[in-house]
N, C-alpha and C positions, 0 to 999 in steps of 0.2 A: 533508048531507055535502058536496055539490057547492058549495053556497053558502059553506060554511066554507073550502073550498079556494080558491074565487075570491076571498074576502075576504083570505085569507092571501097569495095571489099579488098582489093589489092593494097590500097593505101593503109587500111586498118591492119592487115596482115604484116605489112612492112613495119608499121609502128610497133606492133607487138614484138616483132623480131628484134628491133632495136632495143626495146626494153629488156628483153631476155639477154641480149649481148651485154648490156650495161649493168645488169643486176649484180654480177660478181663484184664489181668495183664499188657498187652502192652498199654492199654488205658491211663494209667497215667504215663507211662515211661518217656515221655518227660518232664513233669512238675517235676517229681521226680529227673530227671537228673539236671534240673536247680537248684533245691533246694540243691542237693548234691554239685553241683559246687559252689553255694553260690553267683551267679551273673546272672543277666538277661542281655543278649546281645541284644542291640536295634540299628537298623539302623535309623539314623536321618539326618536332613539337618543342615548344619552349615552356610548357606548363604541366608536364607529366613527369614528376620525379618518381623513380630515378632513371627514366629512359631519356628524357630531354627536358632540361629546365635551366633557369638562370640561377647561378650561385650568388653568394653574398656580394661578389665583386661585379655582378652583372654579366658574367661569362656564360655562354651556353655550354653545358656539360651533361654527361649522362652516357649510358650504354650506347644509345643510338648515335650520339655525337661521336663517340669513340670509333664506331663502325664507319661513319661517314669520313672521318679523318684518315682512318687506316686505308679505306678504298682510294682516297685521293693520293695517299703515299704510294700505293702499289701501282696505280694507273699513271700518275703524273710525277712521282718522285719526291713529293713533299706533302706532309700532313696538313700544311697551311694552304695548299692549293685547292681550297674548297670554299664555296659560298653557301652558307646555311640560311635557308629561307623558312622562318616559322610559318606554319599553316594551321588552320582550324581543321576539325574533323571532316567538315564538309568539303574542304579544299584538297584533301590529301590525294585523292585519285585524279581530280580534275586538273590539278597543276601539271601532272604527268601527261594527261590526254591533250592538254592545251600547249604542251611543249614549253612551259614556262620554267620547268626544271628538268634535269636529266633523269633523276630517280627520286623516289621518296622513301625515307626511312623514318616513319612517323607513326609508329604503333598501329600498323595496319595488319589485320588478320587475313591470311590467304584463304579465300573461300571460292567454291566452284562458280557462283554467279559472277564474282569479280574477275575470274580468269577469262571471261568472255570479252573484257575490254582492256585489261592490262595483263602483264606477265609478272611472275613472282620468282624470287630466288628461293633456295632451300631456307627453311626457317632458321633464324638466329637465336630465337628464344621461344620456348613453349609456354605461353601464357595460359590462363584458364580461370575459372571461377573459384574464389576463395572466400574465407570468412574471418572477420576480426572481431575481437571482443575485449573488454576490460574486466571481465568476470574471471577471477582466478580459479574458479571451480570448473570452468569449461575447458576441456582438453581436446575434444574432437567433435566432429559433426553429430555423433550419436547423442551427445549431451544437449543438442539443440533440437531434438526430435519434435518437441511440441512448443518450442520457444517462439518469441516474437522476433522476427528478423527484418531489418530494414533493407529495402531494395530500391534501386532507381526506377522510376516510372518508365515503362516502355522498353526496358533493357532485356537482352537475351538471358540475363541472369535469372529472371523470374521463372522461366521454363525449367532451367537447371535446378533451382531450389525446389520447385514443385515436384520434380522427378526424384530428387535425392531425399527430400524431407517433406513428404506429402502432408504430414500433420502439423507442420510449422505454420504459424500465422504470419503472413507477409504484410509489412507496413510500407506503403509506397512513399518515397521521398523525391523531391525535385533536384537535390544536390547532395554532394558529399558533406557539405557543411550542415545541412539539415539532418543528415544521418548522425553526424557527430553530436549535434545538440540532443537528439533522442537518446543516444548512448550515455551521454553525460547525465541526463535526467533519469536514467534507468527505465525509460519507456520502451526500449527494445533491449534484447540481450546481445545481439550481434548485428553486423552489417555484412551483406554479401556483395562482392564486386570483383573486378579483375585483380588477380594476384599481383601483377606488376604495379598497379596503382596503389593497392593496399600496402605493398612493401614500402612505397614512398610515404604513405600515411604514418606507419609506425616509426619511420625515421624521424618524423616531425613530432609524433605523439608516442613516446616510448612506453607509456602506461598501457598501451594496447598490444595485443599479441595476434599474430597471424597463425591460425590453426593449420596443422600439417596437411589437411585434406585438399587435394586438387580435384574439384568436382567436374571439370570439363577440360578439354585441351584445345587451345587456340594458337596456332602457329603464327608468330610475328615474322614477316618477311619483307625484303626490299621490293618495292614496287618499281617495275620497269616497263617501258613502252613496248607494244607489239610492233610487228613489222620487220621484214627481212633486213632492212638497213640498220637495225639495232642489234642484230644477232651477236656481233662481236662484243659489244658492251655487255649484253646479257651473259655471254659465256664467261667473260672475265669476272663478273660479279658472282655468278654461281660457283665458279671454281674457287674464288676467294673465301666464300662462306664455308665450303667443304674443307678447305685447307686450314682455316682457323679452328674449325672443330677438332680436326685431327691433331693439330699442334698443341691444343689446350689454351690458346690465346683467348678464344671466345668465352670459355668457361671461367677463365681467370678474371675477365672483365665483368662477367655476370656476378661473380662472387664479390668482386671489388665494390660493385654498386649495390650490394645487399639484396639482390633479387633471389627469391626462393627457388 
C-alpha cells in the first residue's frame, strides 16, 4: 500500500516537473498562435459613439476601433488583420474568459474586483462622470447645486452625484432617450452620465453642452486573459499603450473623436 502511494506521488512529481520544463515555451504560445492565424480577434462595442459605432456607411469606427487596428498593425503587420466582434456589456469580460476573443476593447473600466478574473492594460482613456445640459445659463456643476438631474437607474453615477451635489434632486430614468425627453420638456436641468457617452450625445445633438467638470475617474483599459501562456501578448499590449501615450498618437485620436 505504501509502495503504491509512493509510486503515485512520484508520478505526480514527475508530471509537475514536465509542466515546469514546458512552461517557458508555453509563455509565448498564445501570441504565436495569433501570428500563425494571421488575425487578432477583438471584442468591441458597436453602439457607443465615439468609442465604437457604425458610421453612415455601416463601417465600425471610433477610438477603440482605431486602437484595435493599430494593435493588429503592430502585432501582425497590417491594420486589416483584425476581426472585430461586437459585444453587449454583459459579454465584454465573458468573451475573453471563454477564449472567444483574444482581447476586448469595449469600454471596460479597470476595477479591482475585475482584476481577479482578467488582466488590464494601462488605461487608454480616462473616463468619468460628467453632466450635459441645454440651459445656456449653466456653466459648471455649482450651477446645479439644487437642480433636477436625470440619472440612469442603478448606475454608479448616482453615488457620484449624491457626493458632489448632495442637495440636487435626482430623477431616475431607464434610458438615455428617456433622459433626452425630460431635458427637451425642461423637466430636468441636466443629465449625468459617462463623459465618453455624453461626448457622443452632443455630437448628435449639438444644442447640448458637456460641462467641464469631471466628477470621477474611470480608466478604460484593454481586457486581456490571465495565465502565464498569455504573458507575451499582455506585454506587447501594455508596451503599445505606453508608447502611444508618449508619441502623442493616443491623444491625437482622442481629440479626433471629440472626446473631452
